N, C-alpha and C positions, 0 to 999 in steps of 0.2 A: 680671188685666187692668190693675189699678192699677200693678202692679210694672213692666209693660212701658212704660206711659206715663211712669212715674217714671224709668226707665232711659233712655228716649229724651230726656227733659228734662235729665237729668244729663249725658248724652253731648253734648247741644247746648251746655250751659253749659260743659263742659270744653273743647269746641272753641272757644267764644268766649273762654275764659280764655287758651287758647294764642294765639289771634289778638290778644288784648290784650297778651300778652308780645311778640308779633312787632312790634306798634306801638311798644313801649318800645325794641325793638332798632332800629327805624327812627329814633326820636328820638335814640338813642345814636349812630347812624351819620350823622346830619344834619351835624354839624360836619365830618366827613370829606368828605362830598359837597360842602359849601360850599367847603372848602379845594381840592378837585379842580376845582370850577368857577372858583375864583379863579385857580388855576394855569393852567387852560386859557385863560382870558382874558388873562393876563399873559405867557404864553409862546407864544401862537398865532403871532405874526408871526415869531419866531425859528424855530419848528418848521416853518412853511411855507417860509421862505427856505432852510432847511437841506435840504429835500427837493426843491428845484427847481434847474434849471440857471441859469446866470448871467443870461440874458435874461429868463427867467421870474421870477427873484428880484427884479429891478427892478420888475416889474409887481406882485409880491406886497408891495411896499413900501407899498401903500395900506392894508394891514392895520395899524392903529395899536395900539401897546401902551398900555393905559390909564395905566400908570405914567409914560409920557413925556408925558402931557397936562398942560395947565395946571391950576392948583388948581381953578378953576371947572369945567374939563372933567372932572377926576377926581371932583369932587363930583357932577356930573350923571351921569356914567357909573356910579358906585358906588351912587347913589340908585336909578337904574333897575335895577341888579343886585339890590339889596335888595328893591325892589318886586316883581320877578319871582320871587325866592325866597319872598317872603312869601305869594304866591298858593298855592304848594305847601304851605307850612307851615300856612296856614289850612285848606286842604282836609284835610291829614293830621290836624290837630287836631280838626276836626269829625268825621271818621271814627273817630278814636280814642275820642272821648267817646261816640259811639254804640256802638262795640264794647264799651267798658268797661261801659256801661249794659246791653248785651245779656248780658254775662258775669254780671251780677247778676240775670238773669232778667227784666229790664224791657225787653221787645222792642216790644210794641204799645202805646206810650204817646205822649202828645202831644209829648214832647221828640224822639222819633224823627221825627215829622212835621216839626217845626221844623228839625231837622238836615238832612233830605232836601230840604226847601224851600229852605233857605239855600244848600246845595250847588248846587242847580239854578240859583238866582239868580246865584250867583258864577260858575258855568260859562257862563251866558248873557251876562253883562256883561263878563267878563274879556277875551275876545278884542278887544273894542272899546277897553277901557282900555289893554291892551297895545299895540294898534296906534297909538293916539293918543300915548301916552307915549314909545314907541320912536321914532316919527317926530319928535316934539317934541325929544327929546334929540339925535337924529341931526342935526336941523336946527341946534340950538343949538351942537353941537360943530363943525359946519361953519362956522357964522358966527363963532365965536371962533378958528377956524383949527386946531383939534385933529384934524380929519379932512379929507382932501383934497377929497372930493366928497359931495354929498347926493343920494341917490336915494330918494324916498319909496316906502314900501311900502303896497300896498292890499290885502294878503292878510289876510283874516279867517278864523280857524280855524272852519270850519263844523262839523267833528266835535265840537269842544268845545261849541259852541252846541247842537247836536243832543243831546249828552249831558245838558246842562242842562235842555233841554225835556223829555227823557225822565224825569229825576229829578223835575221839577215835576209831570209826569203821574203818576209813581209815588207821589208824596205823596198824591194823591187816592185811589189804589188802597189804600194803607196806611190812610188815613183810613176808607175803607169797611170794611177788615178789622178795624180797631179797633171800629167800630160793631157789626159782626157779633159780635165776641168779647164785647163788653159785653152785647149782647142774649142771647147764649148763656149767659153767667154769670147773668143774671137769670131765665132759664127754669128751672123746677123739674122 
């Protein structure tokens, strides 16, 4: 019976070690993803214009290339770009630390609770931060003349908020599981 439990535990830890390696691959691919996002932002106007007819291409001229913006406009645009990428980097970082801990056999620990709680908090507040900063940067770019018009967005990503609330609730479930595990370990 002990051998079965040990093999299940070892199999779980092997799986978490593989997942840990997958996260290292994600970190290695992150510069490529950033480069692709950069290229998509700097070539979008040319790509759109090339795929449209002459009349449509003039309308597509509203898509501004960030490289053609003023220095202040570029600073604002790329700061927003970095802020949005940092959201994903922080979430990947929290998940990777948790999986790394799981690979070492430390699953039901207080650090897991903290990681799940912080991911939930980040997911709940991020849509509001993104909405406010995106609108502020778009308005500023319009005011300094780098974009032709400003149309505020009022779209809040409810799915992200719901995922955050779910993780916050999951924190309490994991907390209860940790309590049950510690009570089980104390039972003779």
